[in-house]
C-alpha atoms as a printed R data frame, in Angstrom:
    type eleno elety resid chain resno       x       y       z
1   ATOM     1    CA   MET     A     1  99.722  57.417 123.132
2   ATOM     2    CA   ALA     A     2 100.739  60.946 122.129
3   ATOM     3    CA   LYS     A     3 101.234  63.670 124.631
4   ATOM     4    CA   ASP     A     4  99.061  66.788 124.479
5   ATOM     5    CA   ASN     A     5 102.176  68.942 124.275
6   ATOM     6    CA   ASP     A     6 103.232  67.378 120.930
7   ATOM     7    CA   LEU     A     7 100.946  69.779 119.052
8   ATOM     8    CA   PHE     A     8 102.738  72.840 120.373
9   ATOM     9    CA   ASP     A     9 106.380  71.795 120.426
10  ATOM    10    CA   GLY     A    10 107.413  74.086 117.527
11  ATOM    11    CA   THR     A    11 108.276  71.357 115.040
12  ATOM    12    CA   GLY     A    12 104.939  71.567 113.213
13  ATOM    13    CA   LEU     A    13 104.020  73.580 110.125
14  ATOM    14    CA   LYS     A    14 105.949  76.688 109.138
15  ATOM    15    CA   ALA     A    15 104.469  79.528 107.101
16  ATOM    16    CA   ASP     A    16 106.115  80.038 103.696
17  ATOM    17    CA   LEU     A    17 105.956  83.786 102.951
18  ATOM    18    CA   SER     A    18 107.533  83.693  99.492
19  ATOM    19    CA   PRO     A    19 104.194  83.455  97.578
20  ATOM    20    CA   MET     A    20 102.870  86.449  99.498
21  ATOM    21    CA   ILE     A    21 106.028  88.452  98.735
22  ATOM    22    CA   ASP     A    22 105.702  87.514  95.051
23  ATOM    23    CA   LEU     A    23 102.104  88.708  95.083
24  ATOM    24    CA   VAL     A    24 103.062  92.037  96.660
25  ATOM    25    CA   PHE     A    25 105.682  92.647  93.956
26  ATOM    26    CA   LEU     A    26 103.211  91.727  91.213
27  ATOM    27    CA   LEU     A    27 100.661  94.178  92.629
28  ATOM    28    CA   LEU     A    28 103.327  96.869  92.842
29  ATOM    29    CA   ILE     A    29 104.250  96.373  89.180
30  ATOM    30    CA   PHE     A    30 100.565  96.323  88.183
31  ATOM    31    CA   PHE     A    31  99.832  99.656  89.851
32  ATOM    32    CA   MET     A    32 102.973 101.267  88.431
33  ATOM    33    CA   VAL     A    33 101.936 100.241  84.914
34  ATOM    34    CA   ALA     A    34  98.297 101.224  85.494
35  ATOM    35    CA   ALA     A    35  99.366 104.675  86.698
36  ATOM    36    CA   ASN     A    36 101.262 105.236  83.441
37  ATOM    37    CA   ILE     A    37  98.269 104.168  81.365
38  ATOM    38    CA   ILE     A    38  96.069 106.786  83.041
39  ATOM    39    CA   THR     A    39  98.287 109.649  81.876
40  ATOM    40    CA   PHE     A    40  98.115 110.972  78.328
41  ATOM    41    CA   PRO     A    41 100.941 111.317  75.802
42  ATOM    42    CA   LYS     A    42 102.504 114.752  75.496
43  ATOM    43    CA   ASP     A    43 103.597 116.175  72.151
44  ATOM    44    CA   PRO     A    44 107.209 117.407  72.471
45  ATOM    45    CA   ASN     A    45 106.584 120.028  69.750
46  ATOM    46    CA   VAL     A    46 104.216 121.891  72.074
47  ATOM    47    CA   ILE     A    47 106.315 123.798  74.593
48  ATOM    48    CA   ILE     A    48 103.832 124.869  77.231
49  ATOM    49    CA   PRO     A    49 104.338 128.077  79.224
50  ATOM    50    CA   VAL     A    50 105.580 128.386  82.786
51  ATOM    51    CA   ALA     A    51 103.187 129.773  85.395
52  ATOM    52    CA   SER     A    52 104.104 131.265  88.750
53  ATOM    53    CA   ASP     A    53 100.944 129.843  90.328
54  ATOM    54    CA   SER     A    54  99.365 126.656  89.023
55  ATOM    55    CA   LYS     A    55  97.588 123.581  90.345
56  ATOM    56    CA   VAL     A    56  97.781 120.014  89.112
57  ATOM    57    CA   PRO     A    57  94.234 118.787  88.419
58  ATOM    58    CA   LYS     A    58  93.458 115.538  90.208
59  ATOM    59    CA   LEU     A    59  90.911 113.994  87.839
60  ATOM    60    CA   VAL     A    60  92.231 112.790  84.484
61  ATOM    61    CA   GLU     A    61  89.020 111.137  83.313
62  ATOM    62    CA   GLY     A    62  86.758 113.054  80.949
63  ATOM    63    CA   ARG     A    63  89.420 115.267  79.399
64  ATOM    64    CA   VAL     A    64  89.608 116.022  75.702
65  ATOM    65    CA   VAL     A    65  93.249 116.940  75.078
66  ATOM    66    CA   VAL     A    66  93.889 119.467  72.303
67  ATOM    67    CA   ASN     A    67  97.287 120.805  71.221
68  ATOM    68    CA   ILE     A    68  97.724 124.236  69.607
69  ATOM    69    CA   TYR     A    69 100.975 124.698  67.700
70  ATOM    70    CA   VAL     A    70 102.909 127.921  67.021
71  ATOM    71    CA   ASP     A    71 101.358 128.288  63.562
72  ATOM    72    CA   GLY     A    72  97.835 127.994  65.028
73  ATOM    73    CA   THR     A    73  97.274 124.382  63.946
74  ATOM    74    CA   ILE     A    74  94.901 122.490  66.235
75  ATOM    75    CA   LYS     A    75  95.471 118.761  66.751
76  ATOM    76    CA   ASP     A    76  93.897 116.149  68.975
77  ATOM    77    CA   ILE     A    77  95.841 113.671  71.100
78  ATOM    78    CA   ALA     A    78  96.156 111.267  68.147
79  ATOM    79    CA   GLY     A    79  97.734 113.994  65.981
80  ATOM    80    CA   ASN     A    80  94.692 114.561  63.762
81  ATOM    81    CA   VAL     A    81  94.298 118.154  62.543
82  ATOM    82    CA   LEU     A    82  91.010 119.715  63.686
83  ATOM    83    CA   SER     A    83  89.116 122.745  62.460
84  ATOM    84    CA   LEU     A    84  87.142 124.820  64.953
85  ATOM    85    CA   ASP     A    85  83.882 123.306  63.649
86  ATOM    86    CA   GLU     A    86  85.256 119.770  64.065
87  ATOM    87    CA   LEU     A    87  86.398 120.611  67.579
88  ATOM    88    CA   GLU     A    88  82.955 121.967  68.456
89  ATOM    89    CA   MET     A    89  81.315 118.810  67.115
90  ATOM    90    CA   ARG     A    90  83.751 116.546  68.980
91  ATOM    91    CA   MET     A    91  83.133 118.396  72.231
92  ATOM    92    CA   SER     A    92  79.351 118.091  71.874
93  ATOM    93    CA   GLN     A    93  79.650 114.352  71.092
94  ATOM    94    CA   THR     A    94  81.948 113.777  74.052
95  ATOM    95    CA   LYS     A    95  79.652 115.799  76.327
96  ATOM    96    CA   VAL     A    96  76.790 113.418  75.462
97  ATOM    97    CA   GLN     A    97  78.927 110.426  76.481
98  ATOM    98    CA   ASN     A    98  80.348 112.017  79.648
99  ATOM    99    CA   ALA     A    99  78.661 114.912  81.425
100 ATOM   100    CA   ASN     A   100  81.937 115.816  83.205
101 ATOM   101    CA   THR     A   101  83.856 116.469  79.987
102 ATOM   102    CA   ARG     A   102  86.540 119.160  80.138
103 ATOM   103    CA   LEU     A   103  88.851 120.609  77.498
104 ATOM   104    CA   HIS     A   104  92.537 120.127  78.326
105 ATOM   105    CA   LEU     A   105  94.292 122.779  76.278
106 ATOM   106    CA   ARG     A   106  98.021 122.406  75.586
107 ATOM   107    CA   ALA     A   107  99.014 125.565  73.744
108 ATOM   108    CA   HIS     A   108 102.583 126.352  72.705
109 ATOM   109    CA   LYS     A   109 103.965 129.246  74.733
110 ATOM   110    CA   ASP     A   110 104.325 131.427  71.600
111 ATOM   111    CA   VAL     A   111 100.771 130.912  70.277
112 ATOM   112    CA   PRO     A   112  98.845 134.186  69.930
113 ATOM   113    CA   TYR     A   113  96.002 134.462  72.434
114 ATOM   114    CA   LYS     A   114  93.465 134.726  69.602
115 ATOM   115    CA   HIS     A   115  93.961 131.022  68.748
116 ATOM   116    CA   ILE     A   116  93.492 130.008  72.380
117 ATOM   117    CA   GLN     A   117  90.354 132.129  72.590
118 ATOM   118    CA   ASP     A   118  88.956 130.601  69.378
119 ATOM   119    CA   VAL     A   119  89.496 127.053  70.665
120 ATOM   120    CA   SER     A   120  87.932 127.917  74.041
121 ATOM   121    CA   ARG     A   121  84.900 129.420  72.305
122 ATOM   122    CA   ALA     A   122  84.510 126.372  70.036
123 ATOM   123    CA   SER     A   123  84.588 124.137  73.108
124 ATOM   124    CA   ALA     A   124  81.993 126.283  74.875
125 ATOM   125    CA   ALA     A   125  79.799 126.237  71.753
126 ATOM   126    CA   GLY     A   126  80.026 122.433  71.885
127 ATOM   127    CA   GLY     A   127  78.694 122.481  75.446
128 ATOM   128    CA   VAL     A   128  81.996 122.201  77.307
129 ATOM   129    CA   PRO     A   129  82.843 125.540  78.951
130 ATOM   130    CA   THR     A   130  85.423 124.125  81.402
131 ATOM   131    CA   VAL     A   131  88.998 124.511  80.150
132 ATOM   132    CA   ILE     A   132  92.164 123.198  81.796
133 ATOM   133    CA   PHE     A   133  95.239 125.126  80.632
134 ATOM   134    CA   SER     A   134  98.522 123.207  80.680
135 ATOM   135    CA   THR     A   135 101.416 125.042  82.298
136 ATOM   136    CA   TYR     A   136 104.632 124.027  83.973
137 ATOM   137    CA   GLN     A   137 104.828 124.680  87.686
138 ATOM   138    CA   VAL     A   138 107.650 126.833  88.972
139 ATOM   139    CA   SER     A   139 109.299 125.155  91.936
140 ATOM   140    CA   ASN     A   140 110.314 127.442  94.776
């Protein structure tokens, strides 16, 4: 007949933590990859200006990213050239799909303000008056 103390003598089952550690590393890799997917590609030909006071917007969802090049060319994130009328139409179509649509404007630092103003007006005419201007933050 077995003693009652045999159940608690320390020679019973041991917990194997290696599957849990593997799972933690897999989750870590998943979230690192997912965080990179949320960001958008940046065109290296668009050198954005430096601002003395800027904030990093928290919400990435609902942005329509538009690049303005030195010569005034307007391109979307895929590199397709857009006219102001096409931009206005795209903004109105996107606004129908997502009410929180915002224009994320990446203008080259040497672009004349007139081009930036024209793009902002086309976006507003398409129903999206909110514009996020890309700038580099100056670190103190």
